[in-house]
N, C-alpha and C positions, 0 to 999 in steps of 0.2 A: 580955332578950337581943336582941330584935329591935332595940331602940334602940342597943345596943352594936354590932350588925352594921351598922346604918345609919351610925353614927359611924365605924366602921372603913372603910366604903365611902367616906364623905365624906373621911376622912383620906387614903385611898389616892388618891382622885380629886384631892384638894388636893395630895398629894405628886407625883402625875403632872404636874399643872399647874405646880407649883413647880419640878420638875425640867425640864420643858419650857421654863419661863421662864428658869431658870438656864442651860440649854443655849443658848438664844437669846442671853442676855446674854454667855455665854462666847464664842459665835460672833461676836457683835458686837464684843466686846473684842479677839478675835483679828484680825478684819478691821481694826479701828482700829489695832492694833499693827502690822499689815502696812503700812498706809498711813503710819504714823509712821516705820517703818523706811525706806520708799521716800523719804519726805520728808527724812529724816535723811541718806540717801545722796545725794540731790540737793543738799542744802545742803552736804554735805561736798565733793562734786565742784565746786560753785560756789566754795567757799572755796579749794580747790586751784587752780582756774583763776585766781581773784583773786590768790592769792599768786604764781603763775607770771607773771601779767601785771605785777604790781608789780616782781618781780625783773627782768623784761625791760625795764620802764621805767627801773629803776635802771641797768641796763647801757647803755641808749640814752643816758641822761643823762651817764654817765661817758664814753661814746664822743664825745658832742657836746662835752663839756668838753675832751677831748683834742684833738678837731679844732679847736676854737676856739683852744686854746693853740698848736697847730701852725700855724694860720693866722696868729696874731699873731706868732709867731716868724718865720715865712716872710716876712711883711710887713716886719718890722724888718730881717731879713737882706737882703731885696731893696733896702731903702733904704741899707744899709751897703755893698753891692757897688761902687757908684761910688767910694767912699772907698778900698776895697781896690784897685781898678783904678788910682787916682791914686797910691797908695803904690807900687805895682809899677812904674808908668811913671816915677815920680821916681827910683826906685832904678836902673832900667834905663838911664835917660838921664844918670845922674850921671857926671861926669868922673873920671879917675883920681885927681886931686888931692882931689876931694870924698870919694871912697871912703876916703881915708886919715884923714879928720877924725873927731873924736869924735861930732859930731852925726849924721853919716851912720850910724855904728854904732848910735846910738840909734834912728834911723828904721828901720833894718833889724830891730832887736829888737822895736820896736812892731809892725811888719808881721808878724813871726813870731808874736807873741802874738795879734794879731788873727786870723791864719789858724788858729791852734790853737783859739781860742775858737769860731770859726765851724765848724771841723771837729768839735768836740765837740757842736755843735748839729745835726750831720748834713750840713753843706755839703760837697759834693764837686765838684772841678773835672772838667769833661768832658774825658776823655783824648783827645788828638789827636796823631797823629804826622804832621806835615807832610812833604811830599816834601823829601828832603835836597838839598843843592847838587849832588850827583852824580846826581840824578834817581831816587833809590831811595826805597823806603818809601812812606808816604802812607796816610792814613786815608780810607776811602770816605765821601763826603758822605751824611749822613743828615738829612733835613729835620725829623725829630723832635728832633734834638739840635743841629743847626747852622743858621745863617742865612747864606746866600750873599750877600755884599755886592758881589762882583765876580767876573768870570771872566777867566782868562788861558789862553793856549795851553798845553796840557798834557794828560795822560791824563784822559779823561772821568770826571767825578764824583769826582776825587781831590782832596783838600784840599792846596793849594799853600802857603797862608800862614794864620796865625791873626792876625786883626785885633784881636779882643777875646775874652778867655776866656769860656767858658760854665760854668754851674754847675747841679748838681742838689741837691735837698734832699729827703731821705727817698725817693729814687728817682724824684722828679718834677722835670722840667726847670723851673727858675725863671728861667733866663736862658740862651737858646741861644748857642752860640759863634758869633761873627761871623767868617766865613772867606772866603778867595778860593778858588774852585773851578776846577779844570782843565776845559778844553773843547777837544776836537780840532776844528780848523777843518775844515769840510766842503769837500771838493774840488769844484770846479765842472766 
């Protein structure tokens, strides 16, 4: 019986050690699980940031492509503007006899078509209301839209004549209007 009692005590002692070992293992596994959860959350957050960074990069690339396309269009339109000016001057300077001819009507139609294409691309003429022959009206000179090529006696900073039309593209001035500006003579 004594031997059985000793065996029971050994078993109890072994059970206590075994339970303590198991508790330590469970504790260790729980700590490892907590570390894995933290690592998992960190990796998940890094992945979210990486995806957001990638999406932002895609947006920037799209914007850059759009800007490049706009720049290329603007560059081409700027090169076409002198042609537009020459068409308009040719039509303005045509005699009455020329205006009756078929070729003149063809030039007018070509000009209208060119103006329509450029307008579809966002080209807008800078609106100017020069002073009338009666001395009324007139747009105030704005250096961000107009380039003064001459001054004449008249109301200060009022546009008297348009020398060359100006244009904006997408709200940006690509060619300022060349104008003659009024300047009151200073009395001595």
